[in-house]
C-alpha positions as CSV (number, residue, x, y, z in Angstrom):
1,X,-16.6,-6.6,-0.2
2,X,-15.2,-9.0,-3.2
3,X,-18.9,-10.3,-3.6
4,X,-20.0,-6.3,-4.2
5,X,-16.7,-5.7,-6.4
6,X,-17.7,-9.0,-8.4
7,X,-21.0,-7.4,-9.0
8,X,-19.8,-4.9,-11.2
9,X,-17.5,-6.8,-13.0
10,X,-14.3,-5.5,-15.2
11,X,-15.3,-3.4,-18.0
12,X,-13.8,-3.9,-21.6
13,X,-12.7,-7.7,-20.3
14,X,-9.8,-6.0,-18.2
15,X,-8.0,-8.6,-16.1
16,X,-7.9,-8.3,-12.1
17,X,-4.8,-7.4,-10.9
18,X,-5.1,-5.9,-7.6
19,X,-5.4,-8.0,-4.5
20,X,-8.6,-7.9,-1.9
21,X,-7.3,-5.9,0.7
22,X,-5.4,-3.3,-1.7
23,X,-9.0,-2.8,-3.5
24,X,-10.7,-2.5,-0.1
25,X,-7.9,0.5,0.6
26,X,-8.4,2.0,-2.3
27,X,-12.2,2.2,-2.5
28,X,-12.3,3.6,1.0
29,X,-9.5,6.0,0.2
30,X,-10.8,6.8,-2.8
31,X,-14.0,8.0,-1.3
32,X,-12.7,10.0,1.4
33,X,-10.5,11.8,-1.1
34,X,-13.2,12.3,-3.2
35,X,-15.5,13.8,-0.4
36,X,-12.7,15.9,0.8
37,X,-12.0,17.1,-2.6
38,X,-15.3,18.2,-3.3
39,X,-15.9,19.8,-0.1
40,X,-13.1,22.2,-1.0
41,X,-15.1,23.5,-3.7
42,X,-11.7,24.5,-5.3
43,X,-9.9,23.6,-8.5
44,X,-7.4,21.8,-6.5
45,X,-10.3,20.1,-4.8
46,X,-11.9,18.9,-8.0
47,X,-8.5,17.5,-9.0
48,X,-8.3,15.5,-5.3
49,X,-12.1,14.4,-6.4
50,X,-10.9,13.1,-9.5
51,X,-7.9,11.6,-8.2
52,X,-10.2,9.6,-5.6
53,X,-13.1,8.9,-8.2
54,X,-10.1,6.6,-10.0
55,X,-8.8,5.2,-6.8
56,X,-12.7,4.0,-6.4
57,X,-12.8,2.5,-10.0
58,X,-9.5,0.6,-9.0
59,X,-10.7,-0.8,-6.3
60,X,-14.2,-1.7,-7.5
61,X,-12.8,-3.3,-11.0
62,X,-9.7,-4.7,-9.2
63,X,-8.0,-3.7,-12.6
64,X,-5.0,-1.0,-12.3
65,X,-3.6,0.0,-15.6
66,X,-0.3,1.5,-13.8
67,X,0.2,-2.2,-12.9
68,X,-0.5,-3.8,-16.3
69,X,2.4,-1.4,-17.6
70,X,4.7,-2.7,-14.8
71,X,3.7,-6.1,-14.8
72,X,2.5,-6.2,-11.5
73,X,-0.2,-8.4,-10.3
74,X,-1.0,-8.4,-6.2
75,X,-4.4,-10.1,-7.1
76,X,-2.5,-13.9,-7.9
77,X,1.1,-12.8,-6.2
78,X,2.9,-12.8,-9.3
79,X,4.9,-10.3,-11.6
80,X,5.3,-11.0,-15.4
81,X,9.2,-11.0,-14.9
82,X,8.7,-14.3,-12.9
83,X,9.0,-12.5,-9.6
84,X,6.7,-12.3,-6.6
85,X,4.9,-9.1,-5.7
């Protein structure tokens, strides 16, 4: 799985801050949520599909802007405040 994710690279040079297992779960979960949202054919379904797509992007790139803002890095097991993630 990580070989596939590495082939996509990180757009804009964003650093990887999401660990491997979390990336896989984000990608799989995002795909399931996207499929469910698209199948519903409603406005809420479209919103679910968008959230799913964001999870897929998070899993493929290994970068989470929310983690960056909070100083969390599960890819390397560190936090910017010196604590362990």
